[in-house]
Wavefront OBJ file of the C-alpha trace (Angstrom):
o trace
v -13.984 -5.953 18.171
v -11.157 -7.416 16.428
v -7.917 -5.313 16.375
v -7.909 -2.832 13.667
v -5.138 -3.803 10.251
v -2.223 -1.176 10.476
v -1.349 -0.091 6.942
v 1.584 2.175 6.533
v 1.333 4.416 3.684
v 4.855 3.840 1.809
v 4.784 6.147 -1.147
v 2.573 7.613 -4.450
v 3.566 7.327 -8.062
v 1.136 9.067 -9.911
v -2.753 8.140 -8.916
v -1.609 5.509 -7.466
v -0.505 4.935 -3.040
v 1.554 2.024 -2.076
v 0.707 0.887 1.441
v 3.324 -1.589 3.089
v 0.531 -4.163 4.462
v 1.372 -6.798 7.096
v 3.262 -10.542 6.348
v 3.420 -8.982 3.010
v 6.947 -8.221 1.776
v 5.941 -6.056 -1.500
v 3.221 -3.551 -0.787
v 0.020 -3.297 -2.524
v -1.084 -0.128 -4.454
v -4.393 1.179 -4.084
v -5.982 3.996 -6.161
v -7.384 7.463 -3.816
v -10.905 5.908 -3.765
v -9.916 3.018 -1.739
v -7.486 4.425 0.334
v -9.435 6.740 1.515
v -12.170 3.588 1.783
v -9.340 1.893 4.247
v -9.282 5.477 6.061
v -12.542 5.273 6.549
v -13.101 1.720 8.226
v -13.134 0.541 11.608
v -11.122 -2.601 10.867
v -7.894 -1.032 9.347
v -5.736 1.601 10.878
v -3.774 3.566 7.898
v -0.915 5.227 8.949
v 0.415 8.234 6.971
v 4.074 10.114 7.964
v 5.134 13.841 8.234
v 8.342 12.730 5.936
v 7.658 8.993 4.578
v 10.873 6.502 4.380
v 13.000 6.313 0.972
v 10.409 4.573 -1.247
v 12.355 2.645 -4.293
v 10.995 2.273 -7.678
v 12.055 -1.347 -7.676
v 9.323 -2.310 -4.990
v 7.081 -1.158 -7.901
v 5.016 -3.833 -9.448
v 6.036 -3.543 -12.983
v 4.540 -5.532 -15.689
v 6.966 -7.609 -16.621
v 6.104 -8.765 -12.744
v 2.795 -9.479 -13.026
v 3.693 -11.945 -16.340
v 5.908 -13.467 -13.982
v 3.357 -13.708 -11.240
v 0.886 -15.332 -13.798
v 2.997 -18.336 -15.299
l 1 2 3 4 5 6 7 8 9 10 11 12 13 14 15 16 17 18 19 20 21 22 23 24 25 26 27 28 29 30 31 32 33 34 35 36 37 38 39 40 41 42 43 44 45 46 47 48 49 50 51 52 53 54 55 56 57 58 59 60 61 62 63 64 65 66 67 68 69 70 71
């Protein structure tokens, strides 16, 4: 069995949750349903903190960021 991938819950904005994924500079954003699937999976471990670290809005992808990615 392979070692599970560690995801760190680093913030929440509205209905989206930010997870720090190994090897990525910005977190991935998932809804509640996908977060629960990650938690239930044997392939992932979701680390939650009692007091989450400071999380700035700069790291949230905006529509401007998405348009830059598509160009």
